[in-house]
Structure formats: C-alpha cells, structure tokens
C-alpha positions, 0 to 999 in steps of 0.5 A: 542762236537765241529765240529760235521760233521753230525747229524742222527735224527731217530724219529717218523714224519708225514707230516710237523711234527717231534717228538723229545722226548716227543714234536711234532715241527711243523710250529705252534710251531717252532717259540717258539723253534728257539732259542734252534735249532739255538745253534745246530750250535755252535757244527756243523762244516762248511757244516756239514749234518743233516739227519731227519729220519721220515715218510713223513716229507717233503711230502707237503708244511708244511713239506718243510717250516719246514726243510727250517727253520732247514737249515736256523737256524742250517746252515746244509745241510738237508735230509728228506723223503717225504714217509713212512721211514721204512721196506720194507714189511711195504711200507717203504725205507731208502731213504731221497728224499728231500735234501737242500744243498750238503749232503754228508753223507750216512745214519747211519749204512746202512747195520744194519738200513735196516734190521729193521723191523719197521716203523717211522710212527708218532703213533705206536702201541707196545702192547695190553694194555688197555692204556698207552704208546704204546697202541692204546688209547694213539695212538688215543689221540696223533694223535688227538693232532697233526693237519693234517692226522695222521698214527697209525701203529702196531708193536706188537711182536709175531706172532698175532693175537693180542687181544687188550681188551677194558674196556671203550670207546676209545677216539673219532676220531676228526682229520684225522687218519689212523688206519692200521692194515695191517702194523703189522708185522705178517699181511698176507691177513686177520686182526691180530689186534682184537678190543675186547669191551668186551660189553662195552657200546660204539662204537668200533671206532667213527669218529666225523665230524671233522675226514674227510679223515680217514681210517680204515683197517685191524682190526677185531672189535666185542663185542661192545654194540654200533656200530663196527664203526660209522661215524658222519654226517659231516665226509666225505671221509673216507675209510673203508677197509679189517675189520672184523666187527661183531662176527667173528674170525680173519680168518672170521669165527663165534666167537660166538654170545657173540663176536657180536656187539649190533646195527650196523656193520657200520653206515654212517652218513657222505658223500662219504665214501669207504666200501671195494673196488675191490683190494685184501683184500679191502673188509670188512666182516660185519656179525653177527652184532645183528642189521644190517650189514651196515646203511647208514642213514640221509640226510648227507649221500650221495655218499658212495660206498659199494663194495666187501664186504660180508655181512651175511656170513662169510669171504669165503662167503660159509656160513652164519653168520646173521646180526639180521636185514638187510644186508644193509639199507639205509634210512633217505633221504640218496641219490645217494649211490651205492651198488655194481657195474659192475664187478665181484670185485665190487660185494657185497655178501649180504646173510643170514640176518635174514631180508632183503638183501637190504632195502630201506627206508623213503626217500631213492633217487637215491641210485644204488644196482647193480651187487650184489649176494643176497641170495646166495653164492659167486658163485651165485648158492647155497642157503644162502637166506635172511630171508625175501625179497632180496630187500625191497623198502619201504616208499616213496623211489623214483628214485632208481635203482635196477639193470641196462642196463649196462653189469654186472649191474644186481643183483642175487636175489634168494633163499630169504624166501620173495619176490624178489624185494618188493615195499611196504607201500607206496614206491614211484615212478620211481624205475628201476628194470632192468636186474636182475636174480630173481629166487627161492624166496619164493614168487613173483619175483617182487611185487608193494605192496606186495600184490601178482600179481596186474591186469593191469588197462586200460590206466594205471591210477591207482597209488601207488608203482611205479604208479602200472606200467602195465606189457606186455601180451605176445602172443607168443614166438617161435624159429628155432634152440634155438639160437634166440627166436622171441617174440610177444606181447602187452602192454597198458599203458600211452598213447604216452609214450616210454617203455623199454620191458625186456625178461627173460627166466626161467627153470619153471614158477612162481607158480603164473604164472608170472615170473621169471627171471633167465636169461636176454634175451634182449630188446625191445624199444616201444612206445605207441598210443594215446590210450595207446597201442602198439604191439611188435614183438622182435627177440632176439639173445640169447640161450634157452634150452628146456622147458624154458618159457619167461616173461617180464617187462616194464619200463617207459623211462620218469618216470623209473618206472618198472612193476611186471612180465608178465605172463609167456609163453612156446616157441615154438620150435622144439628140434632136438637132436643132431645137429651135430657130426653124423657118417655113413660109407659107409658100411652102418652103421647108426646113429640117431636123435630125433625131438620132440616138445618143447610145446603142439600144437593147431593142427597137426605139420608135419616136412619133413626131407631129406639128402642134398646129397643122394649119402652119406647118407639118412634119414628116416622116410622122414615125422614126425608128431606131435599131441596135443597127442604125441607132447612130445614124441620123434620121431626117424630118422635114417640116413644111410651111402651110399657107393658112390664107390668113393675114396673122402674121408670123406665127410660131408652132411646135415640132412635138416629139412623143415619148419613145416606145421601146423594150429597152428601159433606158429608153422607154418612155423617153421624151427628147426635146421638141423644136420651135419653128416659125412659119412666115406669113404671105398674106396680104394685109387685111384691106377692110375699113370701119365706118363708125357713126353717131345715130340718134337716140342710140348709146351705141355708135353704129359701125360697118365694114368695107372689105373692098368691095361692098359693106357688110351688115351694120352693127352696134358697137359699145354703149358709150353714149350719143357721141358728136365728134369721134376719132380713133385708131387702128392697131398697126400690128394687131386687129384692134381699134380705139375709138374715143368720142364726145357727147352733147353734155361734153362727156368723153368716152371711149371703146375698144375692138379686140377683133371679135367685139366692142367693149367700153374701155374699163376707165372713165374719162372726164367731162369738159365745158363744150361738147363741140371741141376736139379735145381728145385724140389717140394714135399708135406708136410706130416701133412699139405698136403701143397706143397713146390716148389724150384727153382734155380732163376738164381741169383747165390749169397748168396740167390740163391733159391726161393720157393713158398707154395701151401696151396691147395687154393692159392700160397704164395708170392715168397721168397728167401732162404738164403744159407750157401754158394754162388753160382748158385744152380745146383742141388736141392733134397727135401725129406719130413718127413713122421710123420711132415710138416719137408723137407730137402733141400740138394744142389749142387752148381757151386762151387762144394760145397754141403750144407743142409736146414731144413724147418720146415713147416713155414720157413728155418733154421738149415743150414749145409755146407757139403762140402766146395768145393771139390766134386760137378759135373754136374749131381746129386751129392746129395740125401736125404732121411727120414728113415720111422720108426725114422723120421731121415734124411740121406743125402748123397753126393759126396766130389769127393775124390776118391771112397768114399761117404759122409753122414750126419744124421739129427735127428730133431735137428742137424746133427749127423754124421761127414763128411768124414765118410759113413752110413751101416744103424746102424753105421758110418763106412768107405765105402769100395772101389767099394760097394757103386759106380759104378766107380770112376767118377760116380756122380749119387745116387740112394737109395730106400727101401720098408716095407713089411708089411704083411711079415711072420716071422719064428715063430720055426722050425717046420714051418720053410718051409712053412714060408719061402715059405709065405715070398717069395710069399710075395716078389713075390706079391709086385714086389720087385727089388733090394737086400734085407736081411732078418732075421729070426729063430735064430734056423736055423745057415744058410744063403741062397742065393735065388732067387724069381720067377722073378729072383731077389736075396735076401740073408736070414739069419736065424741064430744068432750071425753070423760073417762068413761063414764057410762051405758048406752045404752038401745037398743044393748049396748056403747054408753055415753051421755056427759052433754051438759055433758062435751061440748066442741070438742076432737076427742080422748078419754081412755078407760078400758077394762078 
C-alpha cells in the first residue's frame, strides 16, 4: 500500500527498547536495521503519523534517541509513551505522552483498546508452564538478554491462585528486573502467583552481583532446597516487598512442613536492599523456613532496611509459623543495617522462631534494632514467644543499638523462653540497650555474659560484654498522686564520665530481684566524680499504678555500653480511691473514699483528712494511721453532705489529705491526692422579686425586693438616667439581673445586678429619635444561661439593631444585625425557646413594617418580613412567644387592616403559617371581629398562659365532684388570672361557667365532641345539657362563648 496516513505499532516495550516480532530494537542495534526502517517511508503519505504503543519506550534519553531516529528514518510524526501502557488497573494508560511533530491521529480503536485488561510491558508471563513462551523462565531469560531495567508482569487467565511448579533451577537474574506479582489481574491484596520449587536443589530466585536495582514483589516462594531469595554480594539497591516466603499459602496461612524452604527465607549479601515497607501490602511474611527468616551476612551487606514484615508468624501476626533457627540473623561483619523503625507501619513482628528472635553475631557492627515486637503477636500483648532469647548479641559484635531514645524506638521484647537481651560469648562493647519494654521472658531482662545478675565492681574496671557496665543502685522512690514519681539513687562507675540513667516500671519484680521494664518512665543525665560516684534524684512525669516497682539501667554516654537492670524497689505512695466523682446531697447522704499505703513503712504513718468547705461537706475520720502491720488494709473515710440552707446550686468541694507524718523517710511529708466531691443542693430557688421604677429628679432608678411576705428597704440602683421605659431579665441559674431603659432624651442605657450591688453596663448603648418606643430588649438563653441584649442603634438603614452577648463573665463585642427591612427599629420583642438557646426577635419600624429574625445561639438567620408596610404603630404592635410543649414559636402582629390580627409560627426551621390568617390554638382561621382586640385602633397585644402541673384530672363519674373541687382549689392556690378552658370526664355531658374564690371565671368542658349548647340544665344555673346523640369519644370541644 501507498499513501498510508498512519501506522499503529502495538508491542511490548521497555525503557529505550521496542519488541518487533522476535527482535528487540534499541540504540545498540538500530544501525543494523536503519535501511529496512527507512523503506517504510515509501508507503507513507506526506505528514503521516507513527504511533508506537509500548511501556516506558520514551521514558529516558535512550528512548528519546530511538523515537527521534524513527522520525528521521521514516519522515513520519512520532508519538510514544513514557510510562506504563495498558489497563488502568495495572497502573497503565493509553496516553502517548511524547510526540515529535504534529500527530493528528487518534489512538487505534479507542473504545475497544481501552477495554483491554492487559499491559504492553516488555515481558509478560501468560501461563504457569515451567518453560517455553509465556513462562516465567522465558521471561527471566528474555529480560537478562536486554540491558537495562526490565519489567516482568503477569497476565494469566483465571481467578488464581496460579501455581508455577518448577522442576529445575530458574535462570540467575543477571540484570535489573522488576518481577511484579501484583500485576496479575486477579491480585487484590495478597499474592496469587505461587512459585513452588518442589524441593528442587536451588534457590527460588537468585540475584547476581549485576542485578542491582531489581524488585521482587507479590510472590509466594516455597519448597526450594536452597533459599527462597538470595541476593549476591555486589547486588545493591534491590527491593523485596509483598512476598510470602516459606511454608505459606497465598492467604498467609501454614501450608505444611513439606512446603518449607530448606535454607533461609531471604539471604542478603548486598547493600541497601529494602525488605518490606510501611505502605499497605509492602510487608513480607517470612515464616516456616527451615533455617532463618532473613539472613543479612558479609561485609558487603550494609545499609539494608527491614520494615513492616512478619517473621515467624502468619500474615495476620496472630499465630506461630516458626522459622527453624532465628527470625533475623545479622552476621559476618554486616554493618549499619536497620531492623524496624519508630512508627507503627515500620514495626516488624519477630516471634515464634525456634531459636532467637534477632541475633547479631560475628562482627556485626553499627546495626539498629528498634520499634519491633519480639515475642508477641501483632498487638504486642499476646504470647508468641521465640524459643530462645529475644535478642542475642554474640561474638565480637560492637556499637549496635537495641531500641533508642527517640519516641517509638523502643522494642517490646516479651514472652521469649530465654533472656530478653542476651550479650554472650565475647559480645563486644558499645551496644546500647535503650527505651525497651522487656518483660515476661524466661530469664533475665538483660544479661551481660549470660550468667545471671552480674555484681557491680568498685570503679567499674572489669571487662567483658559491654565492659560489664555497672547498674545503678536505687535507694527510694515516692509518689504524691501516682502521676509523678521521684526516684533517688547512686551510681558507681568510670570516673568523670557522663551516663544516661533510664527508669522503668513493672507490675512485679523479676524473680532475680533485678528488672524488669514493662514501661519506660524517663531518664536522667548524671556525671560521676573523680572517684566514679554520683548521687541522683529525678522527678519523672509518668503515671504509676499501685503496686508497681521501679528499676533502672545506666548507659555510658561516651562508649554506648548499657548495664543490666538494677535491683527493683517499691514506690512509697498513698493510694486514695476514688480521687474524683464523689457525690453527696444536702439531705445528708454520704460517699466514701479509701486510703491505703503502697508499700510497707518502717514506722507509723499518720495522715490528717479535712474538707475544704465544711458548709458543704465533712470528712470522718479526721486522721488515719498505718503501721507496719496494717499498711495494706484500706481505711475508710466517710464524706457527708451538709445543708447550708442557701440555694447556691450544686457545689464542688475538696477532701484534703495533708502531708503524711512519719519517721519513715519514704513517707515523711508525702502528700497524697486530694478528692473532688460535689454536694447536691436541695434548697428551694430564691423566690424574691425585684421591682424597679423611675423616681423624678433621680438618675438612679429605685428598686425594692419582695421576699414572698413583704417588701424590703427601698434603694438606689446604678446611675443610668431617668428612664421612661424599663425592661429587664433575670438569669435562670445565677443571681444576676440586667436592666435596660430609655430616658426622655432618647438615650438607651443599662445596668447590671451581680447579686450584691448594681453597676452601669461597661459600655454605651445609643441615642434614638423617640423616647416613647420600646426599642430594646434583653432575654437569657434557656440552655447556656447567656444573655442576649438587643437595641435600636439609631442609624436606621439596613442594620438598625445592635446586640451583645453576656456569658456570665464578660460581654461580647458590639455587632450589628442586618435586617430584612430598612428603617428605624421602634419596637423590639425577644422570646427564648424553653428547650434550647434559640430566640425569636420581632421588630416594628417607622415604615410600619414588621419582621422577625431567629437567633441560633451564636448568629442570626431565617429573617422573615411579616408585614411590608400596611400596619405598625407607635405602640407595641408585635409580640412573640414560644409554646412550652412543642417548642414552636408564634409571632403576632398588627397589619392595620381593621379588626383582625396576623400571626406566623416558627417550627424550628421555617415560618409555617401564611400571613392574613390567625391562630386559634390548633389551626389557621379568620379571627371574628372584636374577639382578639380591644377596638379597631388598639396597637397593643398581651398574651400569656400557665401550666398547672399538679392539677387533678377527672377520672370517673363517681368522684367527679371531689376532683372538680381539687382542681379549683389548685386554681385558687396558683392565683390564676384570665380565662381558662378545662377538659374533663367524657361521661359528663355539660358545659359549666364557674367562678373561683377570687372571682375569676372558667368554662369547664366535661363532655366529648361538643359542638353546640342546646338546653338549660333544669337544676343548676349556668349549666347546659347536650343531646346524647352528640356525645362521641373525642376529648375536646368547640365552644361559642358570648
């Protein structure tokens, strides 16, 4: 063909190389094929496009050279990829990111090719055959033949797992390669490519000295007669992630002893290999190998990093699948390798192995083991102990560090059958053992020379493992409240040297009396004198449980040598329980605390106990004494509430424990924790009322208080001016009042009662044009108890109202409210929701407009114009109140349109009643003329109501008269004013007009489904009969009263 506009080349690619047929085309052999490629030009049109699909082809300069050569030889515009090409699931895409010339052609069959679930990686394993095309063996062979980093991917049909049974050694990997088990389409989170050696006499995979930079990930490698993976000396910067190596299934469980690798799971002789990692699925499981999980060996093995792996357990870290020797072995002069890290994802779980968890041996130097769980499960709490030592440091190993001083560096070394950390057989010096949690092991926590506790020697001149560094001698430990502990002791060691003394707590001492170290508490830095002696006293900020013991180690800051654990000591402490939450009442109810010593004293210990406020509560006994015989017997102290006859709310007071008196130095002066208690108030609320009024000629409004019987002495309030209109509010829970008023000059001001005196508000309000308007209000929030003060700021416009909030301590800054209607805010009315901090503000302005806004406890919202300008007068033409049960609010306002009033309800989110209708208690209806207003010119509205919580209910006909009397006695008791409708027994079919003792009138509905009155009752005046046919089962009535 001729005049071809575009050619699409779909083939496997890699960085700088493209596979054409059976040949790899790259910079090295391009010259040999240049003539053939140049002939393509004869078939191409002018400006033709050459689109080359292949992974990573143009990723580097080698690839750029290749596509430039293709452009030069063919004359075509060229497009190629610089990253993975293929399915998104495999990390690929179909973009050709690198273009030379103007490429106008779209990718081939775009809607089809994007649905292909594969990759154009250079080497793809498509079957589980032992050899031949599409096999792993062939892919390794091909990758070795092509210089540079190659990628072997998997695309085997079926759901997996896919087991590749090997009958002879796989090719040695001689060049950088990525063998990517994660690329298999059926991979989810655990390996699905199983490489089974069937006991072949070889390693699973062997990376030669020339295979630097290789990655092995996402494989199960098992049943090889050698190592699972071996990395030769000189093969550096490799990555081993997400593999299961050993007698393991693809789900990380035990596959049985026959599937174990005969030697190590992983043997590393090169440098800077990353084994595992901190990201999801990066950790390896190296368990059930007949030798060691990971061996790092030889002088060339430096800088290797082991993180996030399970070594000796299943993939969940919950059960043992032991390696036959150690979990990890670093030996033969391997140096500066790191096992673990300071973060949780970096932690290795190294447990359940037949020998040691970690062994450092034969010249291993400068290695770090930190942040690991050694002998536990993944939680660090369950026993999966190694069958010998947790960590063994052996044979001329120097300057290694087990643990560290950084947060998270300490290892948890527990439940191992042998020693926690064992320095043995001529282990060298400078091995730091810092910050570790060591407990519940079969022998000592730390043992220098593996022979039990080594006695200190004067001057510390002996030699041996860590130079047999002397440990501290602790002389006392004491705590006041178990949140701090003060430790005293001494150290005799190398003269004029600096040491780090680390302190630890354990629930119990080791059987030897030395150690252990369940929890790290802190450290002190000390320097010995010329005789090698130093005394120390250190206060540690650390919580301590009753009964715990303290121990310590010493580490020479110059040499890095760490000692064994010191002898442990108990902590002098006075245990008070509980220390908070005590509740008493003014009715005299009691609570109790107990006091006991933490360890035995050498002499009597006496503690005085008292109350910080005897008007609220008392303590007895006032003194407790402990002896050498009863020190561990808790002594009770009874706390009794006291009635102070003051309504002061629930009051917090403190049971005080004085400093202990004793000749035992450990207890002398020790001050135990005090106890917080609350006395519940039972006194009735203050029933006094305050009356306040203007007195001509005085700038101080007068006030008097009514105590329920009589008024007191008249007094002056603050100097705030001669008010014409006054409003105020009283705090629901505090003894305070806020008053606001306006004088004849239109000056709005306020004052505050703090429970003992009056003071003017500490800020100025504003001056308005009219002194006869109620242009201010103050109300307390029901839940928080904060007060909201609003007032006309005299500016008119769109923000005519200002406000501040009082929180019981301070006032907020003044802020303005943006209102839905502009103009001078003449009348302001606030109402508070009885169940929350919500409030409704309704306003009437000089434009005869009414509007409402909602306060949500912190800001204003939900503004609503009620009347756009037809009503409004110079009196109170707006009112708002909340229903006590539903919590909904009703705003009532005058539109000036004759004899009707208008209202809207607020249900907590929207105003739900339309303008132009009126409220009858249950529904929106028209309001008959004359019934809701006192005449057509009135612009004042008053509403109110009372709930009688102890009112009787008519239960049955037999006691009807008695219960009616009880009800009306209750009405008289409450001094009810107004008109009340009562509903009662449905069996009594009558409506009664009744007067109480003080002359108030009530209408008593004692029937069901009443719709009208019909005939007068024959015996009783003002009572009316209803025909029996009109009596139903509903407990309500509609009554026309005239």
